[in-house]
C-alpha angles and dihedrals in degrees: 000000000000118000117246111246118246113235115245116217111247092239089065092057099072091135099037134058089212130008115261114255090241110113094207091054090051094047093046091051092049093044089057088064100035127164092016086063131020103037095131117113097252095050096044089051092053092045089050094047093050100035093117092054096047128083115229139122119285090246091060090050090055091049092050091050090049091050091049091050091049092049091050092050089049091052092049091052090050 
């Protein structure tokens, strides 16, 4: 099954007309601007799942993990 691509906000595409179809490119671009961009559930989940494959500062990794934890708690609470 092919992964659904995460949308990249237009303001993060200053050097591209359209975002490349590559999921890792999209997640890396969003991670550079996290948490200003990419806090929605779907994006946080993908950032979390691929955090070992992405290149970002350790602080961003911690933020992504905290956001994932918060989203999971929110889902448990309904």
